[in-house]
N, C-alpha and C positions, 0 to 999 in steps of 0.2 A: 504493499499499500504506499509506503514512504517513498519507494522508487518511482511510483507513478506521480506523486506530488512533485517530485523533482523535475520530471519531464513536462508537467502540465504548462508551466509558464512558456516553455520553448514551443510547444505545440500551439498554444494560443498566439504567440508571437507570429509563428509561421502562417496561421490562418489570417491574421491581420495583414501581414505582408502580401499574401495572396489577393485579398480584397483590394489593397492599394494598387497593385499592378493591374488588376482587372479594371479598376477605375480609370487608369491612365489610358486605356483603349477606348473608353466611351467618349462620345461627342457631347459636350455639355449643352450645346444648342439644339440638340435633337430630342424632341418629345414624341414618343410613339403616339399614333392616332388610332382610335378604335374604328375610324371610318375607312382605313385602308382596305381595299377589296370590296367596299360597299358603294352603292350609288350616292350621288349627291343627294343630300336630304330634300324631301319635298318642301317647297317654299312658295309663298305668294308675296311678292314685293313690288316695288315700283322702279320704273326707269328713272335715273338721276336727272335727265334732261326733260322728258316729256310727262313724267308722272303716270304714264300708262302701266297697267298691271304686267308683271313678269312672273313666270313660273318655270319649272324644270323643262317644260315643253319648248321654251324659247332658247334653251342652251344649245350650243353648237352640236352637230351630229358627226363631229370629228374630234380627234385629240386637241385639247386646249389646256391653257392655264387659267385657274381661277385665282386672281390675285386680290388679296385683302389689303386695302390701302386707306389712307385718310390724309387730309390736308395738314393736320397737326403733326404728322409723323415725319420726323427728319429723315429716317432711313428710307422711307418711301421716296423722298425727293432724291436720295442718292442713287436708288435703283431705277428711277424713272427713265433716264437715257437709254439704259440697256433694254428695258421693256419696250420702249419706242422702237429700237432697232429690231428686236426679236418679233414684234408684232407684224413685221413685213413678211415673216414666214410661218408664223404660228398664231392661231387665234388666241387672244387673251380676253377673259371676261373680268371686269372690275367689280369688286364688291366694296363700295364705299362704306366704311365701318364707323359708326358713332360719330358721324360728322354732320355739318349743316350743308344744305344744298348750295347757298351762296358761296361758302368758303370753298366747297369742292369744285364748283363750275369755274370759280375764278382761278383756282390753282391749275385746273386743267387748261384754262384759257391761256395761261402764261406758259406752261411747260409742254403743252400738247396732249392729245388724248390717244393713247395707244390701244385703248380698249374697244373691242368689237361690240361689247354690250356693257352698260353701266348699271349695276344693281345698287339701289340706295337702301342702306340698312342703318338708319339713324339711331334706332334703339338697341342694335346689336343682336336682334333676335335670330337672324340667320347665322351670324357669327357664332352665337351660343350653340346652335345646332351642329355647326361645323367643328366645334371645340377650339375656337380661336382664342388665344390668350392675349393677342395684341397685333397691331400692324407693324411691319408687313408680315403676312404669311401667304404662301402660295401652294395651291393644290394642283397636281397633275392629274387631269381627268382623261380617260380613254374615250374612244368613239361611242361606247355603249353607256357613257355617263358614270363610269366606275372610277372612284378615286384611287389612284395608284401610288401617290406619294404626297407627303405634306412637308413643306419646308418652312421653318420659322426664320425670319431675318431676310437680309438682302439677297436678291437674285442678281448674279453677275456672270461673267464669262466662265469663271472657274466652277461655280455652282451649277451652271447650265451643263457644262461638259461632263462634270463629275457625277451629277445626280439626275438631272432631268433628261438629258439626251439618251442615256441608256434605257430609261423607262419608255421614252417615246419610240425607240427602235424596237423594244420588245413587244409593244402593244400597237404596232402599225396595223391599220385595217387591211 
């Protein structure tokens, strides 16, 4: 029994070291989403510009990005030029999250609008259904409306090449 007590601190230390090294491999910005492999949640919202009703039926029937953004989001402003460039080859749907219409439309008027469709979510209801923690967040959605990837934070060349492009290649229609 006393021999076991001698080795117990060493075993506990080894277990803690194992957890530490496992933690080094984790991406602190990555949060798993329960929606991966599931359809975009059903919603009824309005178009940012026209106020017309929008639902899942209005979403593209091809792979697209669903980008959660807001005019108050500094990182959204940083990723905006990349999204503008990317929108020339891939549809992007904007989800304007917890923002006002005047601030949003002014922001897009100054920076340009890369979005094929603009969903207004002033109360964050759709964002809540998507599990959004804050802006920016981007979902990769396949042609059948299934969420394949969730990215928190800025989308840029590196993130696109490393994370998004392989998913788009895998789920080409």
